[in-house]
C-alpha positions as CSV (number, residue, x, y, z in Angstrom):
1,X,3.0,28.7,0.2
2,X,1.1,27.6,3.2
3,X,0.7,24.1,1.9
4,X,4.4,23.8,1.1
5,X,5.5,25.0,4.5
6,X,3.2,22.6,6.2
7,X,4.6,19.7,4.1
8,X,8.2,20.7,4.9
9,X,7.4,20.9,8.6
10,X,5.8,17.5,8.5
11,X,8.9,15.8,6.9
12,X,11.3,17.4,9.4
13,X,9.3,16.0,12.3
14,X,10.0,12.4,11.3
15,X,12.8,10.9,13.5
16,X,15.1,9.2,10.9
17,X,17.5,7.9,13.7
18,X,15.0,5.9,15.6
19,X,16.5,2.6,14.6
20,X,19.6,3.5,16.6
21,X,17.7,3.1,19.9
22,X,16.7,-0.5,19.1
23,X,20.2,-1.3,17.8
24,X,21.8,0.1,21.0
25,X,19.4,-2.0,23.1
26,X,20.3,-5.1,21.2
27,X,24.0,-4.5,21.4
28,X,23.8,-3.7,25.2
29,X,21.9,-7.0,25.7
30,X,24.4,-9.0,23.8
31,X,27.3,-7.4,25.7
32,X,25.6,-8.1,29.0
33,X,25.0,-11.7,28.0
34,X,28.7,-12.2,27.0
35,X,29.9,-10.6,30.3
36,X,27.6,-13.0,32.3
37,X,28.8,-16.0,30.3
38,X,32.4,-15.0,30.8
39,X,31.9,-14.4,34.6
40,X,30.2,-17.7,35.1
41,X,32.9,-19.5,33.1
42,X,34.7,-22.3,35.0
43,X,38.1,-21.2,33.7
44,X,39.3,-17.7,33.6
45,X,42.8,-18.3,32.3
46,X,42.2,-18.0,28.6
47,X,42.1,-21.8,28.1
48,X,38.8,-21.4,26.2
49,X,40.5,-19.4,23.5
50,X,43.3,-22.0,23.4
51,X,40.9,-24.8,23.0
52,X,39.3,-23.1,20.0
53,X,42.6,-22.2,18.2
54,X,45.2,-24.6,19.6
55,X,44.1,-27.7,17.7
56,X,44.1,-25.7,14.5
57,X,47.6,-24.4,15.1
58,X,48.9,-27.9,16.0
59,X,47.3,-29.3,12.9
60,X,49.1,-26.8,10.7
61,X,52.4,-27.6,12.4
62,X,52.1,-31.4,12.0
63,X,50.1,-31.8,8.7
64,X,51.9,-34.0,6.2
65,X,54.8,-34.6,8.7
66,X,55.5,-37.1,11.4
67,X,54.5,-34.4,13.9
68,X,56.5,-32.3,16.4
69,X,56.9,-35.3,18.7
70,X,59.7,-37.8,18.0
71,X,57.5,-40.6,19.4
72,X,54.6,-39.9,16.9
73,X,53.5,-43.2,15.3
74,X,50.7,-42.0,13.0
75,X,52.2,-40.1,10.1
76,X,49.7,-38.1,8.0
77,X,50.7,-38.0,4.3
78,X,49.8,-35.0,2.2
79,X,47.8,-37.2,-0.3
80,X,46.0,-39.2,2.3
81,X,42.2,-38.8,2.6
82,X,40.8,-37.4,5.8
83,X,40.3,-39.9,8.6
84,X,36.9,-41.4,9.7
85,X,36.4,-41.4,13.5
86,X,34.5,-44.1,15.3
87,X,31.2,-43.0,16.8
88,X,30.7,-40.1,14.5
89,X,29.9,-41.9,11.2
90,X,26.4,-41.4,9.8
91,X,24.6,-42.5,6.7
92,X,21.4,-41.1,5.1
93,X,18.6,-43.4,4.0
94,X,16.1,-42.9,1.1
95,X,13.8,-40.9,3.3
96,X,16.5,-38.4,4.2
97,X,17.0,-39.7,7.8
98,X,20.5,-39.9,9.3
99,X,21.5,-43.1,11.0
100,X,24.7,-44.0,12.8
101,X,26.6,-46.8,11.3
102,X,29.7,-48.8,12.0
103,X,32.7,-48.4,9.7
104,X,33.1,-51.1,7.1
105,X,36.4,-53.0,6.5
106,X,37.1,-51.2,3.2
107,X,36.9,-47.7,4.8
108,X,40.1,-45.7,4.4
109,X,41.7,-44.6,7.6
110,X,39.5,-45.2,10.7
111,X,40.7,-43.7,14.0
112,X,39.3,-44.0,17.5
113,X,38.8,-40.4,18.7
114,X,39.4,-41.4,22.4
115,X,42.6,-43.2,21.5
116,X,43.8,-40.2,19.5
117,X,43.2,-37.8,22.3
118,X,45.0,-40.1,24.7
119,X,48.0,-40.3,22.4
120,X,48.1,-36.5,22.1
121,X,48.0,-36.2,25.9
122,X,50.8,-38.7,26.4
123,X,52.9,-37.0,23.7
124,X,52.4,-33.6,25.3
125,X,53.4,-35.0,28.7
126,X,56.5,-36.5,27.2
127,X,57.3,-33.2,25.7
128,X,57.0,-31.4,29.1
129,X,58.3,-34.0,31.5
130,X,60.9,-36.8,31.2
131,X,58.7,-40.0,31.0
132,X,59.7,-43.6,30.8
133,X,57.4,-46.5,29.8
134,X,56.9,-49.1,32.5
135,X,56.9,-52.8,31.7
136,X,53.6,-54.7,31.5
137,X,52.0,-55.7,34.7
138,X,51.7,-59.5,35.3
139,X,49.6,-59.2,38.5
140,X,48.5,-56.8,41.2
141,X,47.2,-57.1,44.7
142,X,45.9,-54.4,47.1
143,X,45.6,-54.4,50.9
144,X,43.2,-51.8,52.4
145,X,43.7,-50.4,55.9
146,X,40.7,-48.9,57.8
147,X,42.4,-48.4,61.1
148,X,43.5,-44.7,61.6
149,X,47.2,-43.7,61.5
150,X,49.0,-42.5,64.6
151,X,49.0,-38.8,65.1
152,X,52.7,-38.8,66.0
153,X,55.5,-40.8,64.5
154,X,55.6,-43.7,64.0
155,X,52.5,-43.2,61.9
156,X,52.0,-47.0,61.3
157,X,50.1,-48.8,64.0
158,X,50.9,-52.4,65.0
159,X,48.5,-53.9,62.5
160,X,49.9,-51.7,59.7
161,X,53.5,-52.7,60.5
162,X,52.6,-56.4,60.5
163,X,51.5,-56.3,56.9
164,X,54.1,-53.8,55.8
165,X,57.0,-55.9,56.9
166,X,55.7,-58.8,54.8
167,X,55.8,-56.6,51.8
168,X,59.2,-55.1,52.4
169,X,61.1,-58.2,50.9
170,X,59.4,-57.7,47.6
171,X,61.0,-54.2,47.3
172,X,64.4,-55.9,46.9
173,X,63.3,-57.5,43.7
174,X,63.6,-55.4,40.5
175,X,60.3,-56.6,39.1
176,X,58.1,-55.4,42.0
177,X,56.6,-52.0,42.8
178,X,54.7,-51.1,46.0
179,X,52.4,-48.1,46.0
180,X,51.5,-46.5,49.3
181,X,48.1,-44.8,48.5
182,X,46.6,-42.5,51.1
183,X,43.0,-41.6,50.3
184,X,42.0,-38.0,50.7
185,X,39.2,-37.4,53.2
186,X,37.5,-34.8,50.9
187,X,37.6,-34.0,47.2
188,X,39.5,-30.8,47.6
189,X,43.1,-29.7,46.6
190,X,44.0,-29.2,50.3
191,X,42.9,-32.7,51.3
192,X,44.6,-34.1,48.3
193,X,47.9,-32.4,49.2
194,X,47.6,-33.6,52.8
195,X,47.1,-37.2,51.6
196,X,50.2,-36.9,49.4
197,X,52.3,-35.6,52.3
198,X,51.1,-38.5,54.5
199,X,51.9,-41.0,51.8
200,X,55.4,-39.5,51.5
201,X,55.9,-39.7,55.3
202,X,54.7,-43.4,55.3
203,X,57.2,-44.2,52.6
204,X,60.1,-42.6,54.4
205,X,59.1,-44.4,57.6
206,X,58.9,-47.8,56.0
207,X,62.2,-47.3,54.1
208,X,64.1,-46.1,57.2
209,X,62.7,-48.9,59.4
210,X,63.6,-51.6,56.8
211,X,66.9,-50.0,55.9
212,X,66.3,-50.1,52.2
213,X,69.0,-49.1,49.8
214,X,68.4,-46.4,47.1
215,X,67.3,-48.9,44.4
216,X,64.7,-50.5,46.7
217,X,63.4,-47.0,47.9
218,X,62.6,-46.1,44.3
219,X,60.3,-49.1,44.1
220,X,58.3,-47.8,47.0
221,X,56.0,-45.1,45.5
222,X,53.9,-42.6,47.5
223,X,50.5,-41.6,46.1
224,X,47.7,-39.3,47.4
225,X,44.4,-39.8,45.7
226,X,40.7,-38.9,46.2
227,X,38.4,-41.8,46.9
228,X,36.5,-42.5,43.6
229,X,33.5,-44.4,45.0
230,X,30.4,-43.0,46.8
231,X,28.8,-46.2,47.9
232,X,31.9,-47.9,49.4
233,X,33.7,-47.3,52.6
234,X,36.8,-45.4,52.2
235,X,40.0,-46.9,53.7
236,X,42.6,-44.8,55.4
237,X,45.4,-46.0,53.0
238,X,46.2,-48.9,50.8
239,X,49.2,-50.9,49.8
240,X,49.2,-51.9,46.1
241,X,51.7,-54.5,45.2
242,X,52.4,-54.8,41.5
243,X,54.5,-57.5,39.7
244,X,56.0,-56.3,36.4
245,X,57.0,-58.3,33.4
246,X,60.8,-57.7,33.0
247,X,60.8,-59.3,29.5
248,X,58.6,-56.4,28.2
């Protein structure tokens, strides 16, 4: 009797739920890690989930059809083999090593992944906004101005006006476009918006001074952009004159 009681007491002292402590620690650590990753994420609008599922949903909608866009040019037939994308093609040698290779001429459908993404972006923009394709550009010239603008209207100084009045006659021709590009002082949304407002004010000032009609005003386009170069001096604004090919 004594030996049996001792044995039963020894078995009851063993903690059979000890594994739960390690499991709880691991679950807590994983939860904390996901919370930190979500907090440090650049985007908090749910776009990450869309990037993971949106392409799959769009593929189901357009598979085997011309696509949801009327301008889609690449029709995917149901019996067509999957495409090969440039830059991601690999081959295995006798030793088992993977090597990148260029697609051969007898490959089935070969697509450029960057061109495919660009086409998807343009089609989505066309779906959201009314877009029109511009004619081809025959030539382009840019004039940079480094002198500051006037703080009060008129914003254009004498040197600016001298060049601007030489460009105004081109606006009366249907195959010319003139872009007034004001470069943002800093890479921030506020500076970008301020540059866009200044570009719009310059366009209105030039159009009013030159007494342009409505058709000529539409050929004078305001733009506010950040300066893309680090090792070059940033101009205050630029005039970009573009000649279009009317035949195209």
